[in-house]
N, C-alpha and C positions, 0 to 999 in steps of 0.2 A: 474327383473331389466333389462331384455333384451328387446330392442326396435325394433329389426329386425324381418323380416318375414321368413328368411331362416332357415336352420337347425342350432341348437345350440348344439354343441357336447361338453359334459362335462365329466370330470373325477375329482375325489376328492382324497385328501390325506393330512394327517398331514405333518408338517415339518419332514422329514425322514432322517436326517443326513445332515451335512454341505456339503458333497458330497452325492447326492441323492442315495437312494437305487435303484438297477437296475429295480425293479418292477415299480418304478415311471417312469423311462426312457421308459419302455415298454408301459405304459399307454400313454405317450406323443406320441410315435411312432404310436400307434394304432389310436390315435385321428387324427394325421396328415394324415395317410393313408385314414381314413374315410372322412376327409375334402377334400382330392384330388378327391374322388369319388362323394361326395354330394355337396361340396361347404359349405357356411355358416361360422360360427365362432367357435373357440374353447375357452372354459372357463375352467380354472383350479380353482376348488373350494378348496381353501387352508384353511384347518381346523386348523388354528393356535390357536383356543380356547382350544384345547385339553391340558391336563396338564401332561401327562405321560412323565417323562424324558427319558424313554427307547426308545421313538420314534426317538430320535436324535442320537442314537448310530450309529457310522460310522465304518464299517469294511473294512479296506484296506489290500492289500497284497503287499509285497515287490516285485518290478518289476522283479528283477533278480532271487530271491530265492523262491518267493511265501510265505514267512513267513508272517503270519497274524498280523495285528495291529488293535486293537479295541480302538476307541477314542470316546469321548463325550465331551460336554460342562462341564465346572466346574460351580458350583452353589454357590450362596452367603451364603445360609443357608439351613437347613433341611426343613423349611416351604416352602421356594421358590422352592426347588427341588421337593418336593412331591406334592405340591398343587397349585402353581401359574400356570396360563395358559402359554403356550409357548410364547405367544406374550408379556408376562410380566416377563419371566425369563431373568435376566440381563446377558449380556456378561461381564465377569470380565476383568478388564484392562490387566492383564498379561496373560490371557488364550490364546489369539490369537497369541502372540509372541512365547509362549512356544510351542504351537501346530504347528506353522509354521516351527519351527526347527526340528520337527519330520517328516515332510512330504517329504523332498527330498528322492528319492529312492522308494517312494510309489506312487507318481503321477508325471506327467510331470512338468518341471520347470515353464511353463506358469501358471499352476494352483496353484503352491506355491505362485507365485507373485500375482495372482488374490486374493487368500485367504488373503494374508498379507495386501492388500490394502482396504479390505472391512471395511467400517465405519458403523457399526450397533450396537445399544445399547441393543438389545434383540435377543434371540435365533431365533425366527421366522423370523425376518427381515434379520438376518445374513444368514440363510439357503436360503431364497428367493433370496437374492442378489447374492449368489454364483451360484444358478441355472441360474440366468440371465447372469452372467459373462460367464458361460459355453455355452450360446446360446440356452439353452433348452426351453426358454419361448418366443423366438422371435415370434411375431404375435399372441400370446396367451393372452387373457384377464384373469387377476387374480381376483377372488372374494374371499375376506378373511372373514372367519366366525367371526373375531374380529371386523370387520368394523361396527361402530355404524349405518351407513346408511343401510347396509344389514340387521342388526338385527332388525331395525325398520320396514323394508319392509317384513320380514319373518312372517309367520303365528305363532299363538300361538300353542304350543304343550304341552301335559300333562306331559311329562317327560323331565326335563331340569336341567341345572346347572346355578348357578348365581355367577358372579364375585363380591366378597365382601371383605372389609378390614378385616384383621385378624393378630394380632401380628406384625404390621409394614409392612406387605405385603398385596397384593391382592391375594386371593385364589379363586379357582373354587369349590364351594360347591354344592352338589346335593340337590335339593329341593325334600323333601320326606315327604308326609303327612303334608305339610305346614311348615316343619322345614328344616333348612339348616344344612347339615351334611358333614363332611369330613371323607373319608374312610381311616382308619389307616392301614387296612389289615385284612384279615380273616373276622370275624364277628364283628370287633371293629370299631365303629364310634364315632366321636366327634361331638356333637351338638353345633352349634354356637348360639349366642344370636339372637333373632328375629331382622330382618332388612327389611326395605322397599327397593324395587328395581324397576327399570324400564326395558323396553325391551332392552335398550342398554347394560344391564348387563347380558342378558340371552343368553345361547348357548345350543344346543340340546344334548341329550344322543345319544349313538350309534343307538338305536332302533328308535329314532325320527328324526335322522339327515337327512335322505333322503327327507322326506316330508317338513321339515323346509327349507332345501337347495332349493328344487324345487319351493317353494312358492316365493323365491326371484330370482333365476336364470332362471327358466322356460326353461329348456333344452328340446330338442327333442330326444336326444340320450345320454345315459350314459354308460361310459366304466368302468367296475368294475373288481377288482382283484378276484382271486379264493375265498379267504376268505370272501370278501364282499358279494359274491353271496349267502353265507350261511345265512346272517342275514338281507339283504335288504328286506323291506316289499314292494315288487313290486306292490302288489295289491292296495296300496295307491296312486300310480302314474301311472295309466294305459296309460297315454298319452306318456310315455317315452318308447323308444325302447332301451332295455338293450343289451350290448355286453360285452363279456369277453375280457380282454386285451390279447395282443399277449403273447405267452409264452416266457420266457427268462431264461437262465441258471443262477444259483447262484443268485437268485432273491433278497436275503437279503443282498448281498454284495453291496459295494458302486460302483456307476457308475463314472468312471473317464475319460471318453472320448472314442472316437472310435466308429465304426459303431454299435457294440453290446457288 
């Protein structure tokens, strides 16, 4: 989906907290540094099709005392929490106000105000808008894995999930041997009724995500985190130059402003 001829510098990440984890900030900084050297554009592959509610846990620390505070979104029900993709997990009406009351003392007042003013109905959009309010995405193109146009443009992959209705919600079911299944935990799976689906409902697994993303984004450089380096199938995309993101301390904590 890239129409330019210059470098396309990409990094990927799920929504990773309503204040982004510091490792995402490090990816952004690495991309900007590379762009300053090479030119071209930066693309943030925003994998908001993921369904794991743990991705959006947000770890803050009290500014004066360092006391930690772990926050996350509230979810409408168990089905939505466990199985709905992040772009369809709803932001509950009272969650934002209750959470805003907890933020003073943990983040600067300007971020409390920005958080309070966000008008987003789902988890993925809420996180993305907060990142924008913080100025992190200025000049960066966002390609969302939930975007029907991107899904249509992406290649077919043998391992994938499908967004399908289930018990009043839309869930992300793994397609396995022709059957749609939800992973309850351990070796326990729930098999859903057979359903027809289109490419607009399909998103990749971890192992097929790079090839799927690249078929739509067509990047020249990809910035990966340390854990990503362990599972990326780089041999499938020999045209990409891979780089490791800059190191950053306390990488799993929330980034709340400042140089690092």
